[in-house]
LOTOR-650840 format. One record per atom (N, C-alpha, C): residue in one letter; x, z, y. Coordinates in steps of 0.05 Angstrom, whole numbers, plus 5000, padded with zeros to 4 digits. Last residue first. Layout:
REM LOTOR-650840
AXZY...
//
This chain:
REM LOTOR-650840
R595807491711R597307641726R595307941729I596506941668I594607181674I596107371689R597006241675R598306511674R596206721678I594905681634I594905841657I596306091653T596004971613T596305301612T596005431635E593804531628E594004601602E594904891596Q588504431673Q590904541667Q591604591637D583404261681D585403991686D588204121678T580304711682T580204531658T582304291658H579605071721H582405051712H582204871686E574205091737E576005001759E579105001748S571905341690S571405051694S573704941717M571905821666M574505741672M574005431682D567706421662D567606141669D570806021682A570706841607A569106781633A569706481640L572806871559L570106831559L568706751588I578606651527I577406771551I574506711551I579606861462I579406641480I578306801505R584206991406R582607111427R582106891448E583906961333E584506841357E582706991381G581107131288G583507331298G584207191325P579606501258P579106801262P581506951270A580505951301A580906091277A580206381279L578005351331L578705621333L578905731306G576404821320G578004861343G579205141344E569904761297E572404651297E573704771322L565305061299L565404891278L568404791275V563005721314V565405531319V565605331292E557105941344E558105861319E560305681325A556506501393A556506191386A557906151357R552507051419R554906941401R554206651395S548307241442S551107361451S553107201436T543906941420T543707061448T546507121458S546606371388S545206621388S545106741415L547305721365L547805921389L545806131379R551405251326R548905411331R549405581351G557005011349G555304941333G552405071343I562304721388I560604931386I558504861368Q569304581383Q566304441376Q564804691368V573804571436V572804711414V570104581407R580404481462R577804361454R576604461432R584204861501R583804791479R581004691476R589905141540R587305001539R586704871508R592605791534R593105521532R590205401529A595006331570A593206231555A593405931556T599606921585T598706601585T596506541566D600107461579D600407351602D600107041606D599207681524D598207811548D598507671576D598907021489D599907291495D598607421519E595206671484E597606641467E599006911469A588306561486A590206741494A593006711478V585405951501V586306111480V588506281488F580305711539F583005771541F583505991518V576305161523V576505391526V579605471530T570904641532T574104711535T574405011543V566904451479V567004521506V570404571507T561404011449T564504091451T565004181482Q555604251422Q556904121440Q560004191440N551404541391N552604281383N553504111404P546804801441P548204781417P549704541412D547905001509D546504801490D548204841465R551105321544R547905311543R546605171520V556605581566V555505441538V552505551535G557705901609G557605601613G556705471587A561606341576A560506291598A560205981602P561806461504P563306371530P561206301549R559606891462R558506671473R560106631504P564307141412P562307181433P561606931450V564206661353V565306821376V563506891398H564806501285H563606541309H565306711327V564606231223V566406301243V564806361266T560006481170T561006251189T563206401208E555606681123E558506641129E558906411143A549606711133A551106911120A553906891126I545506731186I547406561174I549706741158L538906821195L541407001190L543206791173E534806641251E535706581224E538206781221L531906841294L531206591286L532106541259E529107431321E531507321300E530207071292I528307581386I526907451366I529207361346R528908131425R530607941412R529307861388G526108361487G525908341461G528008121447S523508851538S525408611529S525208591500I518209001587I519909031557I521608801555T514409351633T516609171626T518309211599Q508009511625Q510509611624Q512109351615E502609291618E504209171639E507109331644P499709891590P499709581596P501509551620R504410371561R502510311579R502209971583L506010821506L505710581518L503810511540T509411301473T507711261494T507811001506P511911001413P512211201437P509811161452L508810931346L509810841371L509811061393D510210931283D510011161301D510711041329E510110421263E507910571259E507810791280T511509721288T512610041284T509910221281T509309271305T509009351275T510209631269L506308951353L508109151347L507609271318E506708201359E504808451350E507108671342V508007831413V508707971395V507608181385D507407171442D506007421438D507007551411V510906791491V511106881462V509507121457A510806261534A509406561525A509406601498I516205961560I514105931539I513206261532T518705701622T518505921601T516005871587R518305371668R520505341650R520605511626D513205561694D515905601707D518305611685I510405441628I509905561657I512605651670A508305061577A510605181592A509905231618T503805111523T504505041548T506705171564P502605401477P503505111475P504404991500D505006011459D503405861479D504505591482I504506271398I506506131416I504906001439R504006891362R502706681377R504806551397I506807301334I503907231327I502606981339V512607561314V511307341329V508607271319E513508291304E512908031295E511307811310G517408861315G514908701320G515208431303A519809541325A519809301312A517009141316I522909841380I520709801370I520609501353R526910291404R526810051393R524610031378E528310611471E526410571446E527110321436R530810661516R532810721493R530910691467G527310181547G529010391553G531110441528L525009831497L524009951519L525210221527E525809271457E527409461470E525809551496L524208981393L523509061424L525009261433T526008511352T526608741359T526108791389V522208121305V522808161333V523508431337P521507601256P521607881263P522907891294L516407041254L518907171256L519607451268G511206921255G512007081233G515007161233P511206281288P509806521279P511306641257L518306091313L515706051297L514306301291V522705791356V521206031355V518805941337D525705361367D526205471338D524105721335A524605251422A523905031398A523905151373A525905571460A523605671446A523005461423E530205451492E530905631469E528405691454R528005151534R529805041517R530905201493E524605541559E523705301541E525705191525P525606251548P526406001561P525605741547V520106661539V522406541527V523106281543K517007211553K517706941567K520206861560L512707611513L515707511520L515607251535R508608071510R508407811513R511207741528A506708531456A508408451476A508308181484I500208871455I502308691445I504408661463L496409461440L497809291457L499709081442L491509881429L492409621418L493409421436S491010311458S491610341427S492210091416P488710181504P491710241503P492310281475D484509761524D484609931501D488009971499V482309731593V483909631569V484009811549I477609521638I478309711623I479809571596R476309361705R477309271684R478509511668A470309361751A473209471742A473709301713I466308991773I467109281782I469809401775L464508411793L466408551774L467208821789E457508251799E460608241809E462008441793G452308211782G454608011768G457308051782A448608231839A448708271812A450808071800T452508451898T450408301886T450608341860L453609081939L454308861914L451808721908R456409311995R453809211983R454809021962E460609931997E459909591999E457609551983G460710482000G459310342021G459210032018E466910531966E464510641975E463510502000T469109931934T469410151949T467110251958V471909561876V469709601895V470909881910N475309471833N475009271855N472809321870V480409781795V478009791806V477609611828E484009681732E483909631763E481109651768Q484509961685Q486409771691Q486409721721I482610561652I482010371675I484310201688V482710561585V484010641606V483410431628G477110731538G479610591544G480610711575A470910571507A472910751515A475710591521S465110251540S467210271520S469510421527G461910321581G460910151560G462710121537A461810541632A463910411623A463310241599R455910451679R457710621656R459810411648V453410571738V455310351723V456810501702E447610661760E449910821751E451110681733L444010311763L445210331787L447710561780R441610361708R444010201714R445110181740E436610611723E438810721710E441510611711V434010181747V434810371762V436910551750L433509871706L435209731728L436109981744S429710151675S433110081661S434609991687E425710131707E427110351701E429810351693L424509601700L425309671727L426809971724H423209611645H425209401655H426409541684A418609891647A421010021631A423509821641V415009651676V416309901688V418409981672E414609191647E415709141670E416609391685D412609401602D415009251598D416209251628R407709591623R409509771613R412109651606K405009101630K405609261655K407309501648R404908841579R406308721601R407108911623A401309241559A404109211548A406309061570L396809171585L398109381588L401109381582R395508661567R395708671597R397308941601A395008771512A396808581522A397608611547E390509091514E393209211505E395209001512T386408761531T387208961544T390209061541A386708381484A387108281510A387808521530R385508731443R387908611446R388708521469E380308911461E382309131460E384908961460Q377208431451Q377508551480Q379808731481A377508371395A379108191415A379408291442S374508811384S377408841376S378808591391R369708641402R370808911414R373808901409Y368308211371Y368808181399Y370108441412E368208481322E370208261327E371008231356P363808841325P366508951322P368908751329S359308491337S360708651358S363508751351R357408171295R359908051310R360708251336D353108461279D355308431263D357708321275L350308501325L351308741314L353608711294R348407961328R350208101350R351608341340A345507911282A348207771282A349807881308Q341408261295Q343008341275Q345508201273E339207941334E339908211346E341808311323A337807521302A339407461328A340607741331E334007731270E336307591255E338507591278L330107901309L331708091293L334007971278R328507361327R329807571343R331207791330K325907171280K328307061286K330107221309K322207551276K323507531254K326607401261L318707411320L320107671318L322207711295Q317606891306Q319206911332Q320407221327E314106991258E316706831257E318206871284V309807331283V311707461263V314507281259Q307706901318Q309007161329Q311007301310L305506591279L307706501295L308906751307R301606951254R303906861237R306406761255Q298307001299Q299607231289Q302207151269R296406471299R297806571326R299506811317E293806421253E296206251258E297906381281L289406791267L291606861239L293806681245E287406521307E288406791311E290006861288I285206101282I287206081305I288606331307T281206291244T283806141237T286006131257S278806961267S279006631264S281606541255Y277507531231Y279507381249Y278807081247V273207611197V273507761220V274907651243Q271807361151Q271407211175Q271607371199A272907591106A270407691119A270207561143D277607341096D275207281080D272807341090S281107611129S280307331134S277907231120L283208101115L280308081129L279507831134E288107981099E286008111081E283308141090E290407761145E290407611120E288107721102Q290608231179Q288608001184Q288507821160A294208531152A291708621154A289808411157Q298908231154Q297708271126Q294908371127L300008231212L299007981195L297808011167E300808811218E298108671230E297708451214L305908811190L303308961180L300808841192M308708461226M308208371196M306008551182A308608711270A307308451272A306908391241G311609191257G309009181267G307308951265T316808901244T315309081224T312109101232Y317908711293Y317508531270Y316008671249E318609191325E316608981331E315908791304A322909401296A320409551298A317809361308E326909031303E326509111275E323509231276A327909061360A326708821346A325808871316S329409611364S326909481379S326009261364A334209571336A332109761327A329209681336L336609221369L336409151343L334109301330Q337109491414Q336009261416Q334909151387A340609911400A337709981407A335809731406V345309621387V343709791360V340809881374I346409451437I345909251416I344109401392D347609871464D345409751471D344509551450L352010061438L349610231437L347110061441H355409651453H355009711425H352309871422R355809801503R354809521497R354209541468N358210311506N355010271515N354010011507E363210131490E361810331471E358910271479A364909801530A364509681506A362909851485E365210221572E363210001573E362709861547V369410531553V366710661555V364410421554E373310171554E372810271526E369910411531E373610061609E372809841589E372009941564V375610531627V373110441634V371910221615A380610491601A378810711594A376010641602E383010081627E382510061598E380710281592E383110261681E381110021674E381010021643A387310611672A385110751681A382410511676E391310281660E390510471638E387710581647A391710021712A391209891685A390310021662A393510441744A391010301748A390210141723A398510521720A396610741718A394010631724L401010051734L400810151703L398510321704D401410051784D399909841771D399309911744W404810471792W401710521799W400110261790R409110281772R408210501760R405310551769A410209871810A409609831783A408610031767Q411510161854Q409309981852Q408509901825T416110411835T414210601847T411510401845L419609961831L419010131809L416510281813E420009781885E418809621864E418109751841E422910231905E420110181913E418710011897E427610151877E426110411871E423210371883L429609641899L428509681872L427109961866E430009791954E428309571946E427309601918P434010191951P431010251961P429410061949S439110321910S437510041919S434810141926S445510561898S442810591908S441810311916M450910741848M449610551868M446910641878S456611001825S453811051829S452810881851I461210811775I460610821803I457310881802L462211021719L464410941737L463810901768V460611501675V459511371700V461911271717D461411441605D462711511629D461511381653D460511291552D458311371571D459211471597A465611141530A463610911534A461311031556D470611451569D469411411545D467011221552V477111311603V474611401603V473111331578R482811491639R481611491614R478511571612D485811221696D484211431686D482911341660G488310791714G490110981700G488111161688P485010751780P486410591758P488410801743L479411221784L481711061795L483310961772I472311351791I474811301774I476711181792H467611391819H468111621806H471011581791V464711201880V466511141862V468011361844E458211211910E460811381901E462111221881E455110801928E454911071938E457411241935V454110141940V456310331924V456010591940I448009871937I450109951952I451810131937G445609241897G445409541912G448109631928D443308871848D444208891876D443909191881N445308911780N442808881799N444108941824R449009001742R446808851733R444908791754N456208971753N453709111757N451308901748T461408941698T459908841721T457208981725V467609051670V464909161673V463909061699A471208731620A470708701647A467808821654R475608951575R473108931579R472608921611I480608681538I480108751560I477108751566N485408651487N482508711490N481608851517P490708561497P488908341488P486108371492A494708811541A492508931525A490808681521V501908771537V499708651546V497108751524L508308911565L506208981545L503708911555Q512708321583Q511008571592Q509308651569G519208111583G516408021587G515008311594S524907721563S523807961576S520807881579A529307541510A527007441531A526007741538S533707201461S533007431479S531207341499V534106961399V533406931425V532607151439E539406941348E537107121362E537006931391R542606921289R541506771310R539306891320R547907301265R544907321266R543907151293L552607191220L551807141247L548607131247E558007451180E554907421185E554407371212G564207191190G562107381176G559607271183R570007161227R569207051210R566907261192E571307161299E571007311275E569507081255V575307151358V574006971342V573707131309E574207581416E575707521391E573807381372G574307501480G572807551462G574507401434Y575707751552Y576407591526Y574507651502W575107631619W574807801596W575307621571I577207641689I576607521666I576407711644R578807911733R576407721737R575607621713E583508181725E581508341729E578708171728G587507771724G586807901700G584108041705D587407211765D587207481765D586007591739V591806661746V588906761746V589207091747A596206171768A595706431759A592706481765P598805541738P597205701761P596605971749P605605471716P602505431711P601005621734K610605101752K609605381741K606905341739D612504641777D612604651747D611104891734L612504791831L610704581818L610604611787T616505181834T613605271832T611805031826A621004861821A620305081801A617305161802F620904581866F620504441839F619604641818A621504961906A619204791907A618404671878L626705161889L624405341889L621605161889A629804721902A629704811874A627304991867T628904681959T628304461939T627604551910L631105191972L628305121975L627304871963L637005061957L634805291946L631905211948I637504641990I638104581962I636404811948V637104902041V635704652034V635304592001V641305292039V638005362042V636405122033L645704932035L645205102012L641905202015L645304702087L644904512061L644604702041L646205132122L644204992119L643304842097A651505262104A649505502097A646705322098L654204822123L654004872092L652205072086A653204892175A652704632162A652104682132P655905322184P653205332192P651605072173A661505232167A659905422151A657105412159R665104872195R663604732176R661104982163K668005242225K666605052238K664004912222L670305532186L668405692204L666705482222W673705132168W671805272149W669605392165Q677505062210Q675604852198Q673404932178Q679805532210Q678305472232Q676305242226K682705522163K680405722167K678805672191K686105122172K684205102153K682105272157S687205002245S688105112213S685705062198P688004422280P686704662276P687304772247P694404152313P692004132294P690704382286R695904272383R696404342352R694004262335Q698703912433Q696103982420Q696804022387I703504112479I703103972453I700604092440D704204042550D703004202526D702704022506M710403942585M707603862574M706804042554
//
């Protein structure tokens, strides 16, 4: 019969090898899992940037963008109805005060002017006729006065003769009284004719004034209509640059419609739109640095709009630089308003997410090139690009400026 032999030690190890290998793998995976759990999370180094804490001067500024604005704008309107025959200007053209912007026509107005001129000519002819008639009336008065004076003189002579012959009873008493009565009547007539002659200049002057008043009214009417016809050619009225044109050829306009806007390019201001949360410290008189491409222009705050529109406050800035570059209205411009100059303080480039002053924020301070540790920092006053540090950071330290809000629950992070 066969005798069963016990397995050798080598055979026993070969049987146990798979189980031991599996156990070893489990142990290694468990150790790796614990090591991974304890390892800080990694952050891509290309997605973050750093800023160094410094001590020194901090210039508090507010940045804003806006446009160049012409405060002196002239709105050109037409004075009478008409049809636009020709438009002589385009936006951007420079014009002088006497330059014609558009030419209009108005047949009704021209016909009214023609009728007014005919009425004036007729009134002037009537004045000439009235002048001749007035002269004739004066001559009639002179002739009637002369006739009355001759009749009175003749009656007086006859009365004197009758009185001299009354003693000889050549004339009766009744005839003598009748002659005296005639002399009295002729005397009154002479006095009346003399009075008419004396009043004649006054009457003639009053008549001339009335005639002149009628003529003046006619002349004023003609002059007014002529001025309206002249204004069918609408002129600029002031020198400047055409900002906009609001009419086209063939369009019928009523009096008072907007023809164009003219701006004075020699007097421009910058109108910046400052976020309302940053506008509280902006005051008139603060210095401003304006940026137009590569150009730097000095300015000064002159007006702050009291009303917020779309969460911004309009701030007007006067341009104080003497030699200004070529500027145009509505050009885009940016500016930095200097609020104050802090002589000595600790400050750092403004981290992402820091919007309000005097707050405590969480930042990551770089310990070396590979790791950064979380720290609570007290922020003070803010500028456009920098923030004042009250507590938590020392000059020379570096912090991560990128938004790290998703890692604020981690004590340490790795930079890979």
